[in-house]
N, C-alpha and C positions, 0 to 999 in steps of 0.2 A: 842402829835401827834399820830394818829393811822396809822398803816401800811396798805396800800391798794394795794401795788404792787404785782402782781401775779408771774411775772418772774424776774430774775436777769440776764439781758443780757449785761449790760455795766454800767460803772460809769458815762459816759457822760450823760445818761438820768436820773440819780438820783439827788435828791436835797440834799443840806447840811443837812437838817432836817432828811431825810431818812437815810443818812450815820450815823448821830449821834444816831439814833434809833437802828441801828445795833450794835453800840458800847455798848449801854446800855444792850441789850439782851445778847451779847457775854460776857459782864462783869459778869453777873449773872451765866452763865454756867462755865466760867473760875474759879470763886470762888468755885463752886461746885466740879469741877474737882480737884482743889488743896486740898480740904478737904477730898474728897473720890475719889482717882484716878481711881479705878476700878468699880465705881458704874454704873449701867444701869438704866436709868430713864424710865418712862412710858409715857413721854410727847407726843410721836408720836407712841405709841404702836398700832399695827393694820394697820399702813401705810407701803407701799412698795415703795422703791426707786430703780431705775435702773441707774447704772453708765455706760453711753454710751460713751466710749472713742474710737475714731477713730485714735488716735495719742498716742504715748507712754507717760506715766506719772508715776511717783513714788509718789511724795509728795502730789499732788492734789488728786489723786485717793485714796491713803491710808487715807489721812486726811478726805475726805468725807465719806469713808466707816466707819472709826472709829466714826465720828460724828453721822452717821446714827445709828450705833449699840448702841451708848451710849444713844440715844433718844428712843431706843426700836423698831426701824424700822426693817422690813425685807429688805434684800439687795440682788440685782441681779447685777452681773458684766457682761458686754457685751464686747466681743473681736471681733473686725472687721475681723481679719484674719481667725477665725473659724466660722464666721456667714454665713448666706445666701448671704451676699454681695459678697462673693467669688464665688457664683454660678450665679451672675448676678442680684440679687435683687437690686432695687434702694434705695436710701436714704429715699425717701418719703414712699416707701413700708415698710421699716424697722420701721419708726416712727409710721405709722398707725397700724402695727402689734403689736407693744409694747403698743400703746394706747388701742387697742382692749382687751388687757389683764388687763385693769383697774389698771394700774400703777399710783401711787399717785404723784411721782416726778421723773423728768429726769435730771440728771447731765450730761452735754455733753461737750466733747472736740473734735474739728475737725480742720483739716488743712486749710479749706476754710473759710475765713472771712464771717460773716453773717449767717452761717449755723444754729446756735441755734435759731435765729429769725425766720428762715424758718420753723424750727421744731414746733414752737408755733402755726403755722397755721394748723397743722395736729394732734394735741393732746390737750386734755383738762387739762392735768397735767401741773403744774408749771415746767418751764425749767430754770435751773441754768447753766450759761455759765462757763465751766471750762477751757476756752481758745479757741479762734477761730482765727486761722492763726496768722497774725501779728496785728490784730485789737484790741482786749481787753482781759483782764483776771481779771474780776471784783472781784472775791472772794480773789485773791491774794492781790490786792490793798486794799481791805477792811480790811484784817487781818494785813496788814502793817500799815495802818492808825490807826487801833485799838491798835497796839503795841506802837505807838507814844503816842496816847491819854491815854493809860493805865499807862504810865509813868508820867502822870500829866503834860504833855507838851502842851502849848498853840500853836495852829497852826498859829495864826495871827502873821505875820512877821517872821515866822520860815524860815530859809534858808536851803534849801535842794538841794544838788547837785546830779543829776542823771548821773552816769558815765558809758560810755561803748557803747555797740551796741544798740543804741536807734532805729535805722532804722528797725530792725527786731523784736523788743521787744513789744509784746502785753502788758506785765506788765508795761512798761514805759508809754504807752498811758493811761492806767487806773490810774496809779499813778499821772500823770500830771492832769487829769481831777479831781481826788479827792482832791489833794493838792490845786489846784486853787479854788475849791468850798469852802474849809475850810480856805482860806486866807494865805496860805504859799507862800513864794517866791521860785521860781524854777530856777536852773541853769543847763542847759544841757552841759555835758562835754564829749568830745570824738573826734575822727578823723572826719574831715569834711565829708567824704564819708559815715559816719555812723550816721549823724544827718539829718533826712528827712526834705525836704523843707517845707512841710505843717506845721510842728511844728515851723519852723523859722518864718512863717507868723503869728503865734499866739502871737507874741510879747514876747516870752520867751527869757531869757538871754542865750547866747551861749558863751562857752569858750572852746578853744582847748588846753589850757595849764593849767593842773590841779594845778600846783604849784602856780599859781597866785591867786587861790581862797581857797586853802587848809586850811589856817589859819582863814578864816572868815565863815566857814560852820558849821551849827548845826548838820546836818545829811549827811553822805555820803552813798548814795544808789547805790550800784555797780550792774552792769548787766553782764550777761554771754555773751561772744562772741559766737554767734549762727552760727557756721560753717555749720550746717545742712540746714540752710535757705539761705545760701549765694550761689548765682549762679556764683559769680566771687570773685576775691581776693579784699577785702576792706582794709586789713592791710598787711604789708610786711610779718610778721610772729608773732607768739605769744610772743616770747622773746622781740621783739622790742615794741610790744604793752605794755607789762608789764613794760618795762623801762620808757615809756612815760606816761602811765596812771595807772599802777598798784599801789595798796596800799601796801607799805612796811613799815618796822619799822620806818624808817626815816620820811616818810610822815605822818604816824600816830602820831608820836611824836610832829609834828608841829600843829596838830589840837587843837581846844579848849578842855579844860578839860572835858566839858560836851558833846562834840561831840561823836557820836557813829556810827557804821557801820551797814548797812542792805544789804541783798542780798536775792533774791527770790529763789535761788537754781535752779539746782545743781551748786555748786561752782567749777570753774576750778582753783584749787590751783596753784599758780605760774603764773597765767595769769591775773585775776582781782585782786587777793589778795595774799600776801605772805602766804605760807601754814600754818605757825604757828599762824597766826592772826585770823583764823576762830573762835577759842575759846578764843580770847583775852577778857579781861574785858570790852573793848569798843565795842565788837561785840554783836549785838542783833539777830544774824542769827538763833540760836536754839530757842530763845524766840519767833521769828516769827513762827517757826514750831509749837511750843506748842500752841500759840494763835490761830493758824489756825483752830484747831479742835473746839475750843469754838466759833469762828466766824461762821464756817460752821454749827454748831449746831443751832446757833441763826438764820441764814438765812433760814435753812430748817423749823424751827418752824414758823418764820414770814410768809414765803410763803404759808405754809400749814394751819396755824391757825390764822395768823394775829395778 
């Protein structure tokens, strides 16, 4: 299959074949990184990317910047707080200004859902969505799916429990779309108030008691409690949430020997997961971060050179 997609706006619009193609490209870059960690390639030398982040980010922004530099790209970082937006410039004006500078790729994060798609109407450059509100976070989902695939795991029939604040999580939505396309079985686990009704209507399995499914799951994908997106109290307190849904040593000991933990970060230690388990042998959290650079290198190359 040949890559024909210009933008990466969401997993919902991608096919299973396209997802698998990103795995193959990322795999090649990961192998190169492991052999020569500090190498700078010339694959995209002469291309310029702008990281257009209207919302705070550590992992996604740094991962993209490192990916860009390893491909030989020139990198510009945009800060909304110190830009002309603070002077009254509109979002569309900002995109058109950047486009007039002949930028080759735009990586965007924005608090409003759908904003990256709007940006594509005002630029000729590929737009890669680094997270838009609570809608999608496609590059996070792709690196997570790649992490599973890279371990030699078959998605068909794989049982994945997505645990936590699903209501406010753009990552959860992208994970669900991707896992479904690849044939995995998904169970949403969390307080009733944090599982959105539209996902319940998609026929997904719902469970409010993690102890009922803990022994039968292949992957535990934990989500952060996103208090910054909550306009009201959805849980009594963090201590109570950890008691009911958090992964501690006892719960982890009850999982299958092959089961492992995933988390998109940042981790709230002692809320989603017991502090000492982040670096547990069953944790793939740092593996996800490492694989993220290779996946984003692959996506940049595919979108710019196909």
